[in-house]
N, C-alpha and C positions, 0 to 999 in steps of 0.2 A: 487186551489185544496183543497178539504176538507179532513179530516181524514177518513171519510167513503169512499170517492172515492179512496183514497190512499190504504185503506184496501182491497177494492174489486180488484183493479188492482194488488196489491201484491199477493193476493190469486190466481188470474189467473196466474201470473208469476210462483209462487211456484208449482202449479199443472201441468203446461204445459211445463216448461223449459226442462224437460228430456223426455217428450213424443214426438213422431214423428209427432206433429200436429202444430208446430210453436207457440212458446210463444209470439214472437213479433207480429205475425199476430193476435193472440187472444187478446193481450193487445190493439192493434189498434181497434179491434172490440169493446172491452170493453169501451175504451174511447169514441168511437163514440156513443155507446148505452147510455152512461152516459151524453152525450151532452157536453163533455169536448173539449175545443178548443186546437188545437195542438200548444200550446205556447212553447217557448224554454225550460221552466222548465218541462213541461209535457213530452217533448221528452227526456230530460235528465233523468227524473224519470224512464221512461220505460226502459232505458238502464241500469242505475245505480243499480236498485233493482235486476237486474239479478245477480249482484255480490253476494247478500245475498243468493240467491238460489244456486249459484255455491259453496259457502263456505260449504254448507251442504255436498258436495262431499268430501271435505277435512276432515270433521268430521267423516263421515261414513267409509271412506277408509283411515283413518289416517296412518295406518301401511304401506299401499301400497306406500305412498308418501315418504317413507324413505327406500325403497328397494335397490336402486342403482342409481348411476349417470347416467347409461345408460337409465333408465326410463325417466329422465328429458331430455336427449338428444333427445329421440324419440318424446316427447311432443313438444320440440322446432322445430324439423324438420317438424312435422305435422302442427304446428302453422304458420310457415313462409308463405305459400301461401296466407292464409286469411289476414295476416298482410300486405303483399304487395298489394294485390288487394283492401283491405279495405282503405289503404292510397290513392291509385290511383283513386278509385271510390267514395271517401267520399261524394262529392256533390250529385252524383246520388243516393247514398244510402239514404241521408237525404230527397231527393225529393220523393223517393219511400215510405218513412215512412208516407206519406200523401195520398198514392194511395191505397185506399181500394179495388178498382176493381182489381188491380194487385194482392193483397193478395188473393182475392176470386179465381182468376184463378190459382194461385200457389197452393192453398189448394186443389182445384178440381183435377188439373193435378197430384199433388203429391199423392193424394188419390188413383188414378187409378194405379200408380206405386206400391204402398204398397200392393195392392191386389195380386200382382204376386211375390213379393219379397221372400216369404217363399218357393215357388216352384222353383224359380230360384236358390236358394242357399241351398237346402235341404241336400246336401251332404257335407256341410262344417264341418271340424273336428278340426280346430285350436281353442283351448279353453283357451289359457293363453296369458297374455301380453308378455311373453317371446317369443312367436311365431311371434311377430311383429318386423321385421327388419326395418332398416332405409328407405329402398325403399318402403315398405308397408306403413310406417308412412307418407311418403311424398304423396303417392297416396291418403291416407285417408284425408290428409290435403287439397288436391286439391278438393276433394268432398265437404269439408266444405265451399269452396268458393261459392258453389251454394246457401248457406244460407244467403249470403249477400243481396239476394232479399227477402224482408219480405213475409212470407207465405210459403217459401220453407221448413223451419225448419232445424236448425243446427243439432239437434239430429237425424232427419231422414237422412239427407245428410251424416253425418259421420258414422252412423250405417250401412247404405247401402254401404258406401265406405269401411268400415271394412269387410263387408260380401263379397264384390268383391275380397277381398284379402284372402278369405278362412276362416275368423273368424266365429265362431258360433254366434248366436244372442246375447247370454249373454256376450261373450268376446267383441264383437263389441260395445255393449251398454256401457260396463264399460269403454272401451277406449274412447268412445265418452264423457262420464262423465269427465274423466281425462283431455281430451283435452279442455273441456269447461273452465277449471280453468285459464290457461294463456290467452285464447281467450277473456273471459269476463273481466278479469283484464285489458287487453289492451283496450278493447272497452270502458270500464267505464272511464279509464284514458284519452283516447282521447276525449270522449264526455265532460268531465269536462274541459279539456284544451280548447276545442273549445268554450265552454260556456263562459269562462273567456276571451278568445281572442276576443270575440264579445262585450266585454265591460260590460258583465253582472256579477252580484254578487249575491250570494245566501243570502237571509235574514234569520233570525233566524227560522222563521216558515218553510221555505223551507228546511233548514238543518234538522229540527226535522221531517219533512215529509219523507225525504230521509232515516233517521235512522229508523223511524217507518216502512217504506216500506221494507227495507232490513231485519229487524227482522222478519216481517210477512212472507216474501218470504222464508227466511231461515227455519223457523219452518215448513211451509207447504211442502217445498221441501224435508225435512227430511223424512216425511211420504210418499211422492209421489215416491221417488226413489226406496225404497224397494218393494212397491206395483207394480211398473212398471216392475222391473226385474222379479218378480215372474209371473206376467201376461204374459210378453213377452216370457218367457221360455216355458210356457204351451200353450199359444194360438197364438203366432205369431203376424203378422202385420195387418191381414184382418180387424179386428174391427176398428183399427185406420184409415185404408184406407176408409172404408165406412163412418166413422164419417167425415173425411175430405171432401169426395164427397158431403155428405148431406149439410154440412155447406157452402162449396163453392158454391153449386148449389143454395141454398137459397139466398146467398149474390148476386150472379150474377142475379138471378131473380128480386131481389129488385132493383138492379141498372137498369136493362132493363125496369122495370115498373116505374122507377123514384120514388120509395117509400123511404122516409127517414128512416134510421134505428135508429135514436136517440129516446130513450124512456122517456127522462126527459128533 
């Protein structure tokens, strides 16, 4: 992996981590377009740099992370389902990370759902994290499990999960951001552990690439979060739904026509 490739993938991650369009799916598309082989390090890189993007949440919402112990308990409760299923389905998830057709279908199907989300939950009124009790947190966490399949989008799954519990778009999006912190810390730690358990060791260039990628993803995500919250509050999900449908349809068409998507 070159620094240019690392930069492009990190920018994709920073832009898409908090949008309901699947950052993992877009990074898979990006690596394919760049002609990058799905080596163990590339797989590690696409997971680990999500941590950089997630840290932007801690910076932007710093005070919220020190509100109360109850806040952390809710995050733990919401995190538990994905932690359990992630451990149980680890091998299947790794295999899915090489299945671009699966990503294309998930993008397309998820896009159709996003077209209707605004009308389904237009009467939601709960607009504060305090309105989320432990039962609601657990149900949102169950929705997050859908994102174990690349292309579904962790952000979309948890935001929709929050809206099923009566949260407004803004409140659901912010809780989705907060839930991303323990989720991606755990995912990165597990991926690093698996990397070393397979007898692999990061060399100095790979360490530098990981640091570089995390910094880029962090900076880009800082800009993306505020923009997304403002756009979502005003315009809702339809734009993202149509985007997912178009991208998914193009990918499915390329696969059916057996046209390679690599551009380099």
